[in-house]
OpenMM code with the backbone's topology and positions (N, CA, C; nanometers):
from openmm import Vec3, app, unit

residues = "MET ALA VAL ILE ASN LEU THR ALA ALA ASN PHE ASP GLU GLU VAL LEU ALA TYR GLU GLY THR VAL LEU VAL ASP PHE TRP ALA ALA TRP CYS GLY PRO CYS LYS MET LEU SER PRO ILE VAL ASP GLU VAL ALA GLU GLU MET THR SER ASP THR VAL LYS ILE ALA LYS VAL ASN VAL ASP ASP GLU GLU GLU LEU ALA ARG ARG TYR GLY ILE MET SER ILE PRO THR LEU VAL VAL PHE LYS GLY GLY LYS GLU VAL ASP ARG SER ARG GLY VAL ILE SER LYS ALA GLU ILE LYS GLU LEU LEU ILE".split()
positions = [
    Vec3(2.6555, 3.4796, -1.6963),
    Vec3(2.5661, 3.6245, -1.7102),
    Vec3(2.4751, 3.6404, -1.6318),
    Vec3(2.4561, 3.7975, -1.6241),
    Vec3(2.3211, 3.7899, -1.5294),
    Vec3(2.2294, 3.8151, -1.5775),
    Vec3(2.1136, 3.7339, -1.5030),
    Vec3(1.9608, 3.7415, -1.5548),
    Vec3(1.9221, 3.8792, -1.5705),
    Vec3(1.8527, 3.9675, -1.6774),
    Vec3(1.7990, 4.0934, -1.6634),
    Vec3(1.6571, 4.0815, -1.6159),
    Vec3(1.6002, 4.1616, -1.5632),
    Vec3(1.4735, 4.1843, -1.4675),
    Vec3(1.4036, 4.2805, -1.5780),
    Vec3(1.3283, 4.2638, -1.6901),
    Vec3(1.2927, 4.3285, -1.7365),
    Vec3(1.1594, 4.3693, -1.7049),
    Vec3(1.1268, 4.5184, -1.7078),
    Vec3(1.0320, 4.5973, -1.7057),
    Vec3(0.9448, 4.6567, -1.8047),
    Vec3(0.8009, 4.7028, -1.8221),
    Vec3(0.7872, 4.8382, -1.9819),
    Vec3(0.8915, 4.9315, -1.9655),
    Vec3(0.9694, 4.9832, -1.8446),
    Vec3(1.0501, 5.0621, -1.8766),
    Vec3(1.1631, 5.0721, -1.9495),
    Vec3(1.2255, 4.9240, -1.9427),
    Vec3(1.3459, 4.8727, -2.0111),
    Vec3(1.2909, 4.7263, -2.0829),
    Vec3(1.2223, 4.7191, -2.1331),
    Vec3(1.2231, 4.6399, -2.2625),
    Vec3(1.2329, 4.6697, -2.3657),
    Vec3(1.2062, 4.7511, -2.4521),
    Vec3(1.2413, 4.8121, -2.5697),
    Vec3(1.3779, 4.8212, -2.5727),
    Vec3(1.4578, 4.8532, -2.4710),
    Vec3(1.6013, 4.8937, -2.4811),
    Vec3(1.6757, 4.7170, -2.5115),
    Vec3(1.6041, 4.6599, -2.4037),
    Vec3(1.6925, 4.5173, -2.3694),
    Vec3(1.6792, 4.4269, -2.4733),
    Vec3(1.5412, 4.4465, -2.5136),
    Vec3(1.4940, 4.3455, -2.5906),
    Vec3(1.5035, 4.3610, -2.7638),
    Vec3(1.3767, 4.4728, -2.7851),
    Vec3(1.3867, 4.4922, -2.9180),
    Vec3(1.4712, 4.6373, -2.9707),
    Vec3(1.5715, 4.6503, -2.9305),
    Vec3(1.6551, 4.7569, -3.0008),
    Vec3(1.7835, 4.6574, -3.0129),
    Vec3(1.7907, 4.5217, -2.9161),
    Vec3(1.8878, 4.4476, -2.9189),
    Vec3(1.9225, 4.3763, -3.0376),
    Vec3(2.0580, 4.3761, -3.0932),
    Vec3(2.0756, 4.3520, -3.2444),
    Vec3(2.1023, 4.1581, -3.2157),
    Vec3(2.1070, 4.1102, -3.0849),
    Vec3(2.1560, 3.9990, -3.0576),
    Vec3(2.0435, 3.9051, -3.0361),
    Vec3(2.0420, 3.7578, -3.0028),
    Vec3(1.9353, 3.6893, -2.8903),
    Vec3(1.8588, 3.7239, -2.7523),
    Vec3(1.7599, 3.7237, -2.7605),
    Vec3(1.6608, 3.7515, -2.6071),
    Vec3(1.6233, 3.6437, -2.5823),
    Vec3(1.6225, 3.5616, -2.4807),
    Vec3(1.5499, 3.4487, -2.4288),
    Vec3(1.4881, 3.5449, -2.3197),
    Vec3(1.3801, 3.5158, -2.3132),
    Vec3(1.2938, 3.6199, -2.2319),
    Vec3(1.1718, 3.5316, -2.1649),
    Vec3(1.1716, 3.4980, -2.0012),
    Vec3(1.1168, 3.4263, -1.9199),
    Vec3(0.9816, 3.4546, -1.8912),
    Vec3(0.8564, 3.4577, -1.9189),
    Vec3(0.7260, 3.5336, -1.8467),
    Vec3(0.6935, 3.4164, -1.7305),
    Vec3(0.7068, 3.4684, -1.5834),
    Vec3(0.6769, 3.3492, -1.5252),
    Vec3(0.6017, 3.4806, -1.3929),
    Vec3(0.5641, 3.3967, -1.3155),
    Vec3(0.4991, 3.4637, -1.1662),
    Vec3(0.5489, 3.3580, -1.0770),
    Vec3(0.5978, 3.4787, -0.9558),
    Vec3(0.5995, 3.3846, -0.8024),
    Vec3(0.4954, 3.3083, -0.7687),
    Vec3(0.3755, 3.2732, -0.7853),
    Vec3(0.2727, 3.1762, -0.7180),
    Vec3(0.2763, 3.0379, -0.8141),
    Vec3(0.3423, 3.0471, -0.9190),
    Vec3(0.3109, 2.9749, -1.0397),
    Vec3(0.4331, 2.8042, -1.0034),
    Vec3(0.3537, 2.7316, -1.0247),
    Vec3(0.4732, 2.6091, -0.9556),
    Vec3(0.5968, 2.5629, -1.0908),
    Vec3(0.4913, 2.5456, -1.1930),
    Vec3(0.5405, 2.5084, -1.3145),
    Vec3(0.7190, 2.5995, -1.3409),
    Vec3(0.6542, 2.7625, -1.3119),
    Vec3(0.7720, 2.8515, -1.3099),
    Vec3(0.8800, 2.8447, -1.2379),
    Vec3(0.8567, 2.7706, -1.1480),
    Vec3(0.9383, 2.7774, -1.0424),
    Vec3(1.0340, 2.6649, -1.0551),
    Vec3(0.9738, 2.5859, -1.0972),
    Vec3(1.0683, 2.4556, -1.1850),
    Vec3(1.1362, 2.4682, -1.2640),
    Vec3(1.1160, 2.5960, -1.3721),
    Vec3(1.1911, 2.6037, -1.4642),
    Vec3(1.2792, 2.6921, -1.4668),
    Vec3(1.2672, 2.8205, -1.3697),
    Vec3(1.3615, 2.9046, -1.3293),
    Vec3(1.4404, 2.8698, -1.2890),
    Vec3(1.5324, 2.7611, -1.2162),
    Vec3(1.6700, 2.7451, -1.2511),
    Vec3(1.7255, 2.6917, -1.3070),
    Vec3(1.6659, 2.6258, -1.4439),
    Vec3(1.6825, 2.5739, -1.5417),
    Vec3(1.7214, 2.7122, -1.6239),
    Vec3(1.6779, 2.7785, -1.6284),
    Vec3(1.6995, 2.9071, -1.7042),
    Vec3(1.7908, 3.0346, -1.6754),
    Vec3(1.8113, 3.0126, -1.5026),
    Vec3(1.9284, 3.0479, -1.4508),
    Vec3(2.0861, 2.9622, -1.4779),
    Vec3(2.0473, 2.8766, -1.5075),
    Vec3(2.1834, 2.7636, -1.5007),
    Vec3(2.2038, 2.7735, -1.6549),
    Vec3(2.1067, 2.7729, -1.7233),
    Vec3(2.1479, 2.8478, -1.9077),
    Vec3(2.2182, 2.9914, -1.9205),
    Vec3(2.1476, 3.0592, -1.8303),
    Vec3(2.2231, 3.2073, -1.8155),
    Vec3(2.4111, 3.1932, -1.7407),
    Vec3(2.3959, 3.1280, -1.6871),
    Vec3(2.5201, 3.1166, -1.5834),
    Vec3(2.6437, 3.0292, -1.7058),
    Vec3(2.5900, 2.9573, -1.7851),
    Vec3(2.7067, 2.9088, -1.8735),
    Vec3(2.6516, 2.9657, -2.0107),
    Vec3(2.6022, 3.0630, -2.0203),
    Vec3(2.6459, 3.1476, -2.1466),
    Vec3(2.7434, 3.2206, -2.1691),
    Vec3(2.8499, 3.2274, -2.3254),
    Vec3(2.9243, 3.3088, -2.2566),
    Vec3(2.9805, 3.3983, -2.3798),
    Vec3(2.8611, 3.3779, -2.4657),
    Vec3(2.8289, 3.4704, -2.5856),
    Vec3(2.7805, 3.6120, -2.5182),
    Vec3(2.8392, 3.7458, -2.6417),
    Vec3(2.8101, 3.8545, -2.6316),
    Vec3(2.6841, 3.8275, -2.6951),
    Vec3(2.5832, 3.7843, -2.7720),
    Vec3(2.5191, 3.8233, -2.8618),
    Vec3(2.3980, 3.7346, -2.8098),
    Vec3(2.3889, 3.6779, -2.6466),
    Vec3(2.2521, 3.6218, -2.6265),
    Vec3(2.2643, 3.7060, -2.4956),
    Vec3(2.1447, 3.7046, -2.4548),
    Vec3(2.0761, 3.7456, -2.3348),
    Vec3(1.9928, 3.7123, -2.2517),
    Vec3(1.9791, 3.6447, -2.1563),
    Vec3(1.8912, 3.5946, -2.0751),
    Vec3(1.7712, 3.6879, -1.9479),
    Vec3(1.6977, 3.6902, -2.0076),
    Vec3(1.5617, 3.8106, -1.8755),
    Vec3(1.4348, 3.7448, -1.8628),
    Vec3(1.3706, 3.7853, -1.7398),
    Vec3(1.2532, 3.7403, -1.6735),
    Vec3(1.2008, 3.8935, -1.7135),
    Vec3(0.9824, 3.8470, -1.7234),
    Vec3(0.9418, 3.9141, -1.7065),
    Vec3(0.8559, 3.9002, -1.5905),
    Vec3(0.8102, 3.9100, -1.4766),
    Vec3(0.7397, 3.9171, -1.3139),
    Vec3(0.5656, 3.9304, -1.4317),
    Vec3(0.4806, 3.8271, -1.4301),
    Vec3(0.3741, 3.8855, -1.5430),
    Vec3(0.2683, 3.9218, -1.4413),
    Vec3(0.3088, 3.9382, -1.3361),
    Vec3(0.2045, 4.0110, -1.1741),
    Vec3(0.2440, 4.1147, -1.2205),
    Vec3(0.3461, 4.1810, -1.2298),
    Vec3(0.3948, 4.3023, -1.1918),
    Vec3(0.4405, 4.3802, -1.3789),
    Vec3(0.4020, 4.3139, -1.4620),
    Vec3(0.4405, 4.4031, -1.5698),
    Vec3(0.3073, 4.3150, -1.6656),
    Vec3(0.1961, 4.3228, -1.6407),
    Vec3(0.0534, 4.2511, -1.6786),
    Vec3(0.0917, 4.3459, -1.8595),
    Vec3(0.1225, 4.4798, -1.8853),
    Vec3(0.1190, 4.5139, -1.9634),
    Vec3(0.2106, 4.4380, -2.0592),
    Vec3(0.3323, 4.3845, -2.0668),
    Vec3(0.3988, 4.3226, -2.1099),
    Vec3(0.3425, 4.2138, -2.1534),
    Vec3(0.2862, 4.1354, -2.0436),
    Vec3(0.2378, 3.9898, -2.0778),
    Vec3(0.1437, 3.9734, -2.2231),
    Vec3(0.0218, 4.1313, -2.1892),
    Vec3(-0.0785, 4.0925, -2.2490),
    Vec3(-0.0345, 4.1526, -2.4111),
    Vec3(0.0782, 4.2165, -2.4136),
    Vec3(0.1526, 4.2780, -2.5535),
    Vec3(0.1821, 4.1984, -2.6085),
    Vec3(0.2112, 4.0501, -2.5402),
    Vec3(0.2943, 3.9286, -2.6128),
    Vec3(0.2160, 3.8004, -2.6289),
    Vec3(0.1025, 3.8139, -2.5926),
    Vec3(-0.0135, 3.7466, -2.5978),
    Vec3(0.0184, 3.6225, -2.4807),
    Vec3(0.0759, 3.6637, -2.3836),
    Vec3(0.0993, 3.5170, -2.2939),
    Vec3(-0.0256, 3.4880, -2.2039),
    Vec3(-0.0982, 3.3590, -2.2199),
    Vec3(-0.1814, 3.2952, -2.2031),
    Vec3(-0.1637, 3.2238, -2.0579),
    Vec3(-0.0364, 3.1575, -2.0894),
    Vec3(-0.0196, 3.0714, -1.9553),
    Vec3(0.1302, 3.0664, -1.9109),
    Vec3(0.1916, 3.0203, -1.8248),
    Vec3(0.2922, 3.0723, -1.7872),
    Vec3(0.3559, 2.9289, -1.7258),
    Vec3(0.4968, 2.8867, -1.7148),
    Vec3(0.5676, 2.9574, -1.7851),
    Vec3(0.5514, 2.9499, -1.9570),
    Vec3(0.6268, 3.0669, -2.0236),
    Vec3(0.6145, 3.0894, -2.1484),
    Vec3(0.7727, 3.1622, -2.1519),
    Vec3(0.8496, 3.0867, -2.2485),
    Vec3(0.9731, 3.1303, -2.3248),
    Vec3(0.9454, 3.2084, -2.4348),
    Vec3(0.9781, 3.3440, -2.4771),
    Vec3(0.9926, 3.4116, -2.6303),
    Vec3(1.1349, 3.3981, -2.6269),
    Vec3(1.1607, 3.3959, -2.7515),
    Vec3(1.3245, 3.4009, -2.8173),
    Vec3(1.2968, 3.5428, -2.9108),
    Vec3(1.3793, 3.6569, -2.8677),
    Vec3(1.3417, 3.7238, -2.9943),
    Vec3(1.5072, 3.7460, -3.0609),
    Vec3(1.4926, 3.7609, -3.1877),
    Vec3(1.6265, 3.7619, -3.2632),
    Vec3(1.6466, 3.9319, -3.3657),
    Vec3(1.7337, 4.0087, -3.3138),
    Vec3(1.7117, 4.1291, -3.4065),
    Vec3(1.6138, 4.2206, -3.3315),
    Vec3(1.5104, 4.1880, -3.2168),
    Vec3(1.4110, 4.2901, -3.1469),
    Vec3(1.2820, 4.1997, -3.2495),
    Vec3(1.3252, 4.0976, -3.2954),
    Vec3(1.1872, 4.0302, -3.3490),
    Vec3(1.1719, 3.9000, -3.2565),
    Vec3(1.0333, 3.8693, -3.2584),
    Vec3(0.9786, 3.7340, -3.1869),
    Vec3(1.0503, 3.6200, -3.3369),
    Vec3(1.0856, 3.4994, -3.2973),
    Vec3(1.1609, 3.4208, -3.3164),
    Vec3(1.0988, 3.2796, -3.2811),
    Vec3(1.0745, 3.2550, -3.1830),
    Vec3(1.0479, 3.1090, -3.1014),
    Vec3(0.9597, 3.1334, -2.9720),
    Vec3(0.8863, 3.0449, -2.9736),
    Vec3(0.8455, 3.0456, -2.8253),
    Vec3(0.7941, 2.8789, -2.7729),
    Vec3(0.7729, 2.8269, -2.6250),
    Vec3(0.7607, 2.7244, -2.6071),
    Vec3(0.6686, 2.7659, -2.4815),
    Vec3(0.6274, 2.6757, -2.4362),
    Vec3(0.5366, 2.6956, -2.3082),
    Vec3(0.5524, 2.5620, -2.2227),
    Vec3(0.5349, 2.6408, -2.1119),
    Vec3(0.5692, 2.5137, -2.0141),
    Vec3(0.7002, 2.5017, -1.9153),
    Vec3(0.7111, 2.3772, -1.8572),
    Vec3(0.8737, 2.3119, -1.8128),
    Vec3(0.9172, 2.2508, -1.9157),
    Vec3(1.0513, 2.3221, -1.9886),
    Vec3(1.1344, 2.2373, -2.0899),
    Vec3(1.2745, 2.2014, -2.0404),
    Vec3(1.3412, 2.0892, -2.0730),
    Vec3(1.4716, 2.0915, -2.0149),
    Vec3(1.6122, 2.1959, -2.0846),
    Vec3(1.7089, 2.2183, -2.0039),
    Vec3(1.8208, 2.2934, -2.0363),
    Vec3(1.8707, 2.2849, -2.1821),
    Vec3(1.8693, 2.1464, -2.1937),
    Vec3(1.8688, 2.1209, -2.3428),
    Vec3(1.7980, 2.1693, -2.5034),
    Vec3(1.6918, 2.1600, -2.4275),
    Vec3(1.6039, 2.2526, -2.5092),
    Vec3(1.5863, 2.4006, -2.5421),
    Vec3(1.5890, 2.4210, -2.3950),
    Vec3(1.6196, 2.6045, -2.3839),
    Vec3(1.7294, 2.6413, -2.5125),
    Vec3(1.8733, 2.5865, -2.4863),
    Vec3(2.0092, 2.6194, -2.5400),
    Vec3(1.8872, 2.5952, -2.7256),
    Vec3(1.8632, 2.4503, -2.7283),
    Vec3(1.7915, 2.4467, -2.8911),
    Vec3(1.7002, 2.5957, -2.9301),
    Vec3(1.6800, 2.6354, -2.8259),
    Vec3(1.5724, 2.7560, -2.8678),
    Vec3(1.7119, 2.8583, -2.9013),
    Vec3(1.8005, 2.8743, -2.8239),
    Vec3(1.8758, 2.9951, -2.8993),
    Vec3(1.9772, 3.0339, -3.0152),
    Vec3(1.9729, 2.8803, -3.0985),
    Vec3(2.0338, 2.8548, -3.1700),
    Vec3(2.0352, 2.8699, -3.3096),
] * unit.nanometer
topology = app.Topology()
chain = topology.addChain("A")
for resn in residues:
    res = topology.addResidue(resn, chain)
    for name in ("N", "CA", "C"):
        topology.addAtom(name, app.Element.getBySymbol(name[0]), res)
């Protein structure tokens, strides 16, 4: 599964209007922990075969309004949406197993 790059223009359609589960990785290019987490998130996306799960990323430097809207105070932050509603959140670097656990 390809990772979706989210912007203010496509966030509502890709995340809030989606009936399934969406994992959103809020990150920045200058963030060391984000660089550690990003390949793990990419691996999870590659391994996902479900038609009801999406993996997406938001660059907080490019999309400050989205980061503000969701109260992102530190990065990396993973936010899980189900049926368009936030249901879970994780801050910092976590393992692939922990990311998959968020999606259950």
